[in-house]
PASEBA-1860 file (N, C-alpha, C; in nm, 3 decimals):
! residues 168
1> MKIFLIGM> 3.011/-4.083/-1.300/2.890/-4.026/-1.246/2.796/-4.141/-1.205 ~ 2.741/-4.129/-1.086/2.647/-4.228/-1.035/2.510/-4.160/-1.024 ~ 2.415/-4.211/-1.102/2.281/-4.151/-1.106/2.177/-4.254/-1.065 ~ 2.098/-4.219/-0.965/1.987/-4.301/-0.919/1.858/-4.232/-0.962 ~ 1.775/-4.298/-1.042/1.646/-4.242/-1.082/1.540/-4.295/-0.987 ~ 1.464/-4.203/-0.927/1.360/-4.240/-0.834/1.227/-4.182/-0.880 ~ 1.119/-4.233/-0.825/0.986/-4.184/-0.857/0.887/-4.299/-0.856 ~ 0.763/-4.264/-0.872/0.655/-4.362/-0.870/0.667/-4.460/-0.986
9> MGTGKSYW> 0.604/-4.578/-0.971/0.599/-4.672/-1.082/0.530/-4.605/-1.199 ~ 0.581/-4.632/-1.318/0.520/-4.576/-1.437/0.573/-4.441/-1.481 ~ 0.674/-4.388/-1.411/0.725/-4.256/-1.448/0.825/-4.260/-1.562 ~ 0.872/-4.377/-1.598/0.968/-4.387/-1.708/1.112/-4.400/-1.662 ~ 1.133/-4.446/-1.539/1.270/-4.459/-1.487/1.353/-4.555/-1.573 ~ 1.294/-4.667/-1.613/1.367/-4.763/-1.696/1.397/-4.705/-1.834 ~ 1.302/-4.634/-1.891/1.322/-4.569/-2.021/1.439/-4.470/-2.013 ~ 1.438/-4.384/-1.913/1.543/-4.283/-1.900/1.678/-4.345/-1.864
17> TKKLSKKL> 1.676/-4.456/-1.794/1.802/-4.524/-1.764/1.869/-4.569/-1.893 ~ 1.792/-4.632/-1.980/1.848/-4.678/-2.108/1.903/-4.560/-2.188 ~ 1.826/-4.455/-2.194/1.864/-4.338/-2.273/1.989/-4.270/-2.217 ~ 1.990/-4.249/-2.086/2.103/-4.180/-2.023/2.230/-4.264/-2.023 ~ 2.218/-4.393/-1.999/2.337/-4.477/-1.996/2.403/-4.481/-2.133 ~ 2.323/-4.481/-2.237/2.377/-4.478/-2.373/2.448/-4.345/-2.399 ~ 2.385/-4.237/-2.361/2.442/-4.103/-2.382/2.572/-4.085/-2.303 ~ 2.573/-4.133/-2.179/2.690/-4.115/-2.092/2.795/-4.224/-2.111
25> KVGGYDLD> 2.758/-4.328/-2.187/2.847/-4.443/-2.209/2.888/-4.508/-2.077 ~ 2.786/-4.532/-1.994/2.805/-4.602/-1.867/2.700/-4.713/-1.858 ~ 2.716/-4.802/-1.763/2.619/-4.908/-1.744/2.484/-4.854/-1.702 ~ 2.380/-4.912/-1.756/2.244/-4.878/-1.717/2.177/-5.001/-1.658 ~ 2.117/-4.985/-1.542/2.062/-5.099/-1.469/1.921/-5.069/-1.420 ~ 1.843/-5.174/-1.408/1.709/-5.166/-1.352/1.709/-5.252/-1.225 ~ 1.687/-5.190/-1.111/1.696/-5.260/-0.983/1.599/-5.378/-0.976 ~ 1.477/-5.360/-1.024/1.380/-5.470/-1.020/1.430/-5.589/-1.103
33> FLIESQEE> 1.487/-5.563/-1.221/1.540/-5.671/-1.304/1.653/-5.744/-1.232 ~ 1.740/-5.669/-1.165/1.851/-5.731/-1.092/1.800/-5.817/-0.976 ~ 1.697/-5.771/-0.909/1.638/-5.849/-0.800/1.580/-5.980/-0.855 ~ 1.507/-5.969/-0.965/1.450/-6.090/-1.026/1.559/-6.188/-1.068 ~ 1.668/-6.137/-1.123/1.779/-6.224/-1.164/1.843/-6.291/-1.044 ~ 1.867/-6.215/-0.940/1.931/-6.267/-0.819/1.843/-6.371/-0.750 ~ 1.715/-6.340/-0.740/1.621/-6.427/-0.669/1.567/-6.540/-0.756 ~ 1.586/-6.529/-0.886/1.532/-6.625/-0.982/1.381/-6.639/-0.971
41> KTIAEIFA> 1.315/-6.524/-0.947/1.169/-6.516/-0.938/1.129/-6.378/-0.988 ~ 1.005/-6.367/-1.032/0.954/-6.235/-1.067/0.926/-6.158/-0.938 ~ 0.913/-6.027/-0.950/0.879/-5.944/-0.834/0.746/-5.992/-0.775 ~ 0.650/-6.021/-0.863/0.519/-6.069/-0.815/0.534/-6.198/-0.735 ~ 0.619/-6.291/-0.781/0.640/-6.416/-0.709/0.709/-6.392/-0.575 ~ 0.804/-6.300/-0.571/0.873/-6.269/-0.445/0.772/-6.215/-0.344 ~ 0.689/-6.120/-0.388/0.587/-6.064/-0.298/0.493/-6.173/-0.248 ~ 0.447/-6.259/-0.340/0.350/-6.363/-0.304/0.410/-6.472/-0.215
49> EDGEPYFR> 0.532/-6.513/-0.245/0.592/-6.626/-0.173/0.671/-6.585/-0.049 ~ 0.737/-6.470/-0.055/0.827/-6.432/0.053/0.783/-6.306/0.128 ~ 0.693/-6.227/0.067/0.642/-6.108/0.130/0.723/-5.982/0.099 ~ 0.660/-5.868/0.121/0.727/-5.741/0.093/0.850/-5.717/0.179 ~ 0.849/-5.751/0.310/0.972/-5.727/0.389/1.095/-5.798/0.330 ~ 1.077/-5.922/0.285/1.188/-5.995/0.223/1.233/-5.923/0.095 ~ 1.136/-5.882/0.014/1.167/-5.810/-0.109/1.248/-5.684/-0.079 ~ 1.207/-5.607/0.022/1.275/-5.482/0.054/1.418/-5.507/0.105
57> ESESRILH> 1.439/-5.617/0.176/1.576/-5.653/0.219/1.663/-5.685/0.099 ~ 1.610/-5.764/0.008/1.684/-5.800/-0.113/1.713/-5.676/-0.196 ~ 1.614/-5.590/-0.209/1.628/-5.465/-0.284/1.741/-5.379/-0.227 ~ 1.744/-5.365/-0.096/1.846/-5.284/-0.031/1.985/-5.344/-0.047 ~ 1.994/-5.475/-0.034/2.122/-5.544/-0.048/2.180/-5.523/-0.188 ~ 2.096/-5.538/-0.290/2.142/-5.521/-0.428/2.173/-5.375/-0.456 ~ 2.092/-5.285/-0.403/2.121/-5.142/-0.419/2.260/-5.108/-0.365 ~ 2.294/-5.159/-0.249/2.422/-5.127/-0.186/2.541/-5.182/-0.264
65> WFGEKKAF> 2.518/-5.281/-0.348/2.622/-5.332/-0.435/2.675/-5.220/-0.527 ~ 2.589/-5.123/-0.558/2.629/-5.013/-0.646/2.726/-4.916/-0.581 ~ 2.748/-4.928/-0.452/2.848/-4.845/-0.385/2.988/-4.873/-0.437 ~ 3.008/-4.992/-0.490/3.140/-5.031/-0.541/3.162/-4.991/-0.687 ~ 3.057/-4.952/-0.756/3.069/-4.918/-0.899/3.108/-4.772/-0.915 ~ 3.179/-4.743/-1.023/3.229/-4.607/-1.047/3.129/-4.516/-1.118 ~ 3.060/-4.569/-1.217/2.968/-4.487/-1.296/2.854/-4.575/-1.347 ~ 2.732/-4.521/-1.338/2.615/-4.597/-1.382/2.493/-4.507/-1.377
73> VLATGGGT> 2.385/-4.557/-1.436/2.252/-4.501/-1.419/2.166/-4.618/-1.370 ~ 2.093/-4.597/-1.260/2.012/-4.703/-1.202/1.867/-4.659/-1.187 ~ 1.777/-4.736/-1.248/1.633/-4.717/-1.227/1.597/-4.793/-1.101 ~ 1.551/-4.723/-0.999/1.512/-4.788/-0.875/1.363/-4.818/-0.878 ~ 1.318/-4.900/-0.786/1.175/-4.923/-0.772/1.110/-4.802/-0.706 ~ 0.981/-4.786/-0.725/0.911/-4.672/-0.669/0.924/-4.659/-0.518 ~ 0.931/-4.773/-0.448/0.942/-4.771/-0.303/1.084/-4.776/-0.249 ~ 1.181/-4.795/-0.337/1.320/-4.809/-0.292/1.365/-4.700/-0.194
81> PCFHDNMN> 1.338/-4.572/-0.222/1.388/-4.468/-0.131/1.327/-4.472/0.010 ~ 1.216/-4.544/0.025/1.138/-4.539/0.148/1.175/-4.643/0.252 ~ 1.272/-4.728/0.224/1.305/-4.838/0.314/1.454/-4.841/0.343 ~ 1.489/-4.889/0.461/1.627/-4.917/0.501/1.722/-4.799/0.481 ~ 1.673/-4.677/0.497/1.755/-4.556/0.481/1.817/-4.547/0.341 ~ 1.751/-4.607/0.242/1.803/-4.610/0.106/1.819/-4.471/0.045 ~ 1.729/-4.378/0.080/1.738/-4.244/0.020/1.867/-4.176/0.063 ~ 1.897/-4.182/0.191/2.023/-4.123/0.238/2.142/-4.193/0.174
89> WMNNHGIT> 2.136/-4.324/0.165/2.245/-4.399/0.105/2.268/-4.356/-0.039 ~ 2.160/-4.346/-0.116/2.175/-4.305/-0.257/2.230/-4.163/-0.267 ~ 2.181/-4.073/-0.184/2.232/-3.935/-0.187/2.379/-3.928/-0.148 ~ 2.424/-4.018/-0.062/2.564/-4.019/-0.021/2.655/-4.087/-0.123 ~ 2.598/-4.163/-0.215/2.678/-4.238/-0.311/2.662/-4.191/-0.456 ~ 2.585/-4.089/-0.479/2.564/-4.040/-0.615/2.463/-3.928/-0.614 ~ 2.403/-3.904/-0.730/2.297/-3.804/-0.737/2.164/-3.875/-0.759 ~ 2.061/-3.821/-0.702/1.927/-3.878/-0.717/1.843/-3.782/-0.798
97> VWIDEPIE> 1.768/-3.836/-0.892/1.680/-3.756/-0.976/1.539/-3.811/-0.960 ~ 1.451/-3.727/-0.908/1.310/-3.764/-0.891/1.236/-3.729/-1.019 ~ 1.186/-3.831/-1.087/1.103/-3.811/-1.206/0.958/-3.809/-1.156 ~ 0.894/-3.696/-1.172/0.763/-3.671/-1.112/0.658/-3.647/-1.220 ~ 0.584/-3.750/-1.251/0.477/-3.742/-1.350/0.342/-3.730/-1.279 ~ 0.241/-3.668/-1.342/0.108/-3.658/-1.281/0.043/-3.796/-1.263 ~ -0.036/-3.809/-1.159/-0.105/-3.934/-1.127/-0.187/-3.984/-1.247 ~ -0.253/-3.893/-1.318/-0.336/-3.933/-1.432/-0.251/-4.005/-1.538
105> ALAERLIP> -0.132/-3.952/-1.564/-0.044/-4.013/-1.663/0.004/-4.150/-1.615 ~ 0.036/-4.159/-1.486/0.081/-4.287/-1.430/-0.028/-4.392/-1.441 ~ -0.150/-4.356/-1.402/-0.262/-4.451/-1.407/-0.284/-4.501/-1.550 ~ -0.279/-4.410/-1.646/-0.299/-4.447/-1.786/-0.192/-4.546/-1.833 ~ -0.066/-4.522/-1.793/0.043/-4.612/-1.833/0.035/-4.747/-1.762 ~ -0.012/-4.746/-1.637/-0.007/-4.867/-1.556/-0.125/-4.962/-1.576 ~ -0.237/-4.913/-1.623/-0.354/-4.999/-1.640/-0.320/-5.125/-1.721 ~ -0.250/-5.112/-1.835/-0.219/-5.236/-1.910/-0.111/-5.323/-1.845
113> EKAHRPLI> -0.041/-5.271/-1.745/0.069/-5.344/-1.681/0.033/-5.403/-1.544 ~ -0.092/-5.388/-1.501/-0.128/-5.425/-1.364/-0.090/-5.568/-1.327 ~ -0.105/-5.660/-1.418/-0.080/-5.801/-1.387/0.065/-5.826/-1.345 ~ 0.157/-5.742/-1.390/0.300/-5.762/-1.362/0.347/-5.682/-1.240 ~ 0.258/-5.610/-1.176/0.297/-5.524/-1.065/0.220/-5.563/-0.940 ~ 0.288/-5.628/-0.845/0.217/-5.686/-0.731/0.139/-5.586/-0.646 ~ 0.184/-5.464/-0.635/0.113/-5.368/-0.550/-0.020/-5.323/-0.610 ~ -0.037/-5.340/-0.742/-0.159/-5.289/-0.806/-0.237/-5.396/-0.882
121> QNLSDAEL> -0.191/-5.518/-0.884/-0.252/-5.619/-0.971/-0.398/-5.648/-0.942 ~ -0.442/-5.629/-0.820/-0.581/-5.662/-0.786/-0.671/-5.540/-0.776 ~ -0.623/-5.425/-0.823/-0.702/-5.302/-0.813/-0.783/-5.279/-0.940 ~ -0.903/-5.225/-0.922/-0.980/-5.180/-1.038/-0.913/-5.052/-1.090 ~ -0.952/-5.009/-1.208/-0.892/-4.888/-1.263/-0.918/-4.767/-1.174 ~ -1.037/-4.759/-1.116/-1.070/-4.648/-1.026/-0.987/-4.657/-0.898 ~ -0.971/-4.778/-0.844/-0.890/-4.796/-0.722/-0.743/-4.764/-0.748 ~ -0.697/-4.788/-0.870/-0.559/-4.761/-0.906/-0.527/-4.613/-0.885
129> HQFLTAKL> -0.613/-4.526/-0.931/-0.592/-4.382/-0.916/-0.581/-4.344/-0.768 ~ -0.672/-4.398/-0.687/-0.670/-4.371/-0.543/-0.543/-4.426/-0.478 ~ -0.503/-4.545/-0.517/-0.383/-4.608/-0.464/-0.260/-4.523/-0.496 ~ -0.247/-4.482/-0.622/-0.131/-4.403/-0.662/-0.124/-4.271/-0.587 ~ -0.239/-4.208/-0.569/-0.244/-4.082/-0.495/-0.198/-4.103/-0.351 ~ -0.248/-4.207/-0.286/-0.210/-4.236/-0.147/-0.062/-4.271/-0.137 ~ -0.012/-4.354/-0.230/0.131/-4.394/-0.229/0.221/-4.272/-0.248 ~ 0.182/-4.183/-0.338/0.262/-4.064/-0.361/0.271/-3.979/-0.235
137> VERLPYYH> 0.159/-3.960/-0.168/0.159/-3.883/-0.043/0.252/-3.948/0.059 ~ 0.247/-4.079/0.068/0.331/-4.156/0.161/0.481/-4.142/0.126 ~ 0.511/-4.137/-0.001/0.651/-4.136/-0.045/0.710/-3.997/-0.062 ~ 0.627/-3.894/-0.065/0.677/-3.758/-0.087/0.792/-3.716/0.005 ~ 0.786/-3.746/0.135/0.897/-3.704/0.221/1.033/-3.761/0.175 ~ 1.031/-3.878/0.114/1.155/-3.939/0.063/1.193/-3.878/-0.071 ~ 1.096/-3.870/-0.160/1.122/-3.816/-0.294/1.173/-3.672/-0.287 ~ 1.120/-3.594/-0.194/1.161/-3.453/-0.182/1.308/-3.438/-0.143
145> RATYHLQG> 1.369/-3.544/-0.097/1.511/-3.538/-0.060/1.604/-3.565/-0.177 ~ 1.548/-3.581/-0.296/1.629/-3.606/-0.415/1.715/-3.484/-0.447 ~ 1.829/-3.511/-0.507/1.919/-3.404/-0.549/1.850/-3.315/-0.652 ~ 1.778/-3.377/-0.745/1.707/-3.304/-0.851/1.564/-3.354/-0.861 ~ 1.476/-3.264/-0.903/1.334/-3.294/-0.918/1.293/-3.250/-1.058 ~ 1.259/-3.346/-1.143/1.214/-3.314/-1.279/1.064/-3.342/-1.289 ~ 0.992/-3.244/-1.344/0.851/-3.264/-1.369/0.812/-3.187/-1.494 ~ 0.698/-3.223/-1.550/0.648/-3.154/-1.670/0.747/-3.159/-1.784
153> HAISDEGF> 0.767/-3.043/-1.848/0.855/-3.035/-1.965/1.001/-3.059/-1.931 ~ 1.037/-3.052/-1.805/1.176/-3.076/-1.764/1.214/-3.224/-1.774 ~ 1.113/-3.311/-1.781/1.142/-3.454/-1.801/1.167/-3.472/-1.951 ~ 1.290/-3.441/-1.988/1.327/-3.437/-2.130/1.477/-3.455/-2.143 ~ 1.522/-3.473/-2.265/1.666/-3.479/-2.290/1.733/-3.354/-2.237 ~ 1.671/-3.240/-2.259/1.728/-3.112/-2.215/1.734/-3.103/-2.063 ~ 1.628/-3.150/-1.997/1.625/-3.147/-1.851/1.737/-3.231/-1.791 ~ 1.757/-3.349/-1.845/1.865/-3.435/-1.796/2.002/-3.378/-1.835
161> AKIIKQYA> 2.011/-3.316/-1.953/2.138/-3.258/-1.997/2.184/-3.149/-1.901 ~ 2.090/-3.069/-1.851/2.126/-2.963/-1.754/2.186/-3.022/-1.627 ~ 2.130/-3.134/-1.583/2.181/-3.199/-1.463/2.321/-3.255/-1.490 ~ 2.335/-3.325/-1.599/2.463/-3.389/-1.634/2.573/-3.286/-1.653 ~ 2.538/-3.174/-1.712/2.635/-3.067/-1.740/2.703/-3.020/-1.612 ~ 2.631/-3.020/-1.501/2.688/-2.975/-1.375/2.796/-3.068/-1.323 ~ 2.801/-3.190/-1.374/2.897/-3.288/-1.325/3.004/-3.323/-1.429 ~ 2.992/-3.263/-1.548/3.087/-3.296/-1.656/3.221/-3.225/-1.635
END
């Protein structure tokens, strides 16, 4: 089973990747971590030194490497589905699960992490909420193309179990 977790930053994609990969006994990967390893720079350094277009090219290249793998769970970056036809690619190579948390919850989780996230590092807490709202609106057309959409109480072990059961 190939599972791509998508959604805004702060939704818990990395958390669920670890949990699901352990349960399914398959590899669990974080796309941002793989990019940092490949580039030997942090995401913030890539954005600052090489720019977002370079980052998105690298992201897409590493994402496509997963076409060769048989089974995995992959936490993608929040913007991954929005570039280089990545959403179609992921849907053609596995199942996509959109983890959809409320903006208020995302802002609360992200405030302590701002320094490590290049898209939000220079925003005030009030600007963060506005930024997340605008980004979500921009990304919705991509996120809505996910195979599954989990929100609220469905973002749970039970919610993921229902999805996995369909492929077991």
